[in-house]
N, C-alpha and C positions, 0 to 999 in steps of 0.2 A: 634421328634425322641427320643427314650428312651435310646439309647446307647451313651456312650462317644466316642470321636474320636479314642482312642486306641482300644476299643472293635470293632469298625467299621472297622478299618484297618485290624485287625486279621481276622474278618469275610470275608472281601473282598479277602484276600490272600487265605483263605480256599476255597471260592467259585470259584476263578479263577483256582486253582489247580484241584478241583473236576470236574468242568464243562468243562474245556478246555483240559482235559486229559494231563496235564503237568506232565509227568512221571519222568522227569529229575530234577525236583525241588520240594522241600517241602515248604509249606507255610512259615515256619520260615526262610527259606533262601531268601525270597523276601524282599529286603530292602524297606523302605517306599518311598525313593526317586529314586529307581532303575527304569530306563525306562521300560515300559511295552512292547514296540515294539522294534524290531531290536536287538541290542546287549545286552539289559538288560534281561528281562524275555523271550524275543524271540517270542512274539505274532505276527501274521500276520493279513492281512485284514479280513480273514474269522473269526479269533478269535475276531476281533473288532465287528463284527456283533453279535457274541455270548455275548460279554460284554454288548451291547445294550439290548439284550434280558434279561440278568441277572438283569440289572438296572430296566427294566420294571417289571419283575416277583417278585423281592425281595423288591424293594423300590418304585414301582409305578411311576418311572421316564421315560420320553420319551426324547431321544436325536435324533432329526430329522436333525439338522444342523451338517453336517459332519465336517465343519470348527471348530465349537464349540466342537465337539466330539474329535478332535485332541488335543485340549487344555485339555479337561477333562480327557482323557485317557493316559496322559503322564506318570503318576506314581500312586502308591497307595495314596500318599499324595493328588494329584489333584483330584482323584476319590472320596476319602473320604470327601474332602472339598466340592465338588459339592453336594454330597449326604446330608451332614449336612445342607447345605444352602437351599436345594430344596425339600427334602423329608418331608412328614407330620409326 
C-alpha cells in the first residue's frame, strides 16, 4: 500500500460520504474514532453491505465473515488499520 495511514483515513471518509449518500455529514466531520454505525456516523446494515463493496472495489479486500466485519467496521481507525494490514 502506497498511502500512509492519514491519507488512507481521509480517503475512506471521502468514499463513505460519496458512496453512501451521507448528505448530513462532510468527510472532515467524521472523527477517526467515531462509531460508523448507530449514534456515530449513522450507518445501517444496508450501508454495511456498501462498505464491503467499497473494500472490494478500491482495495481488493473481501470481508465474508460478518463477525469479523463488525470489528473492522467500528470506526475509520479500525477500517484503515484492516486495510493497511491486508491490502497489497
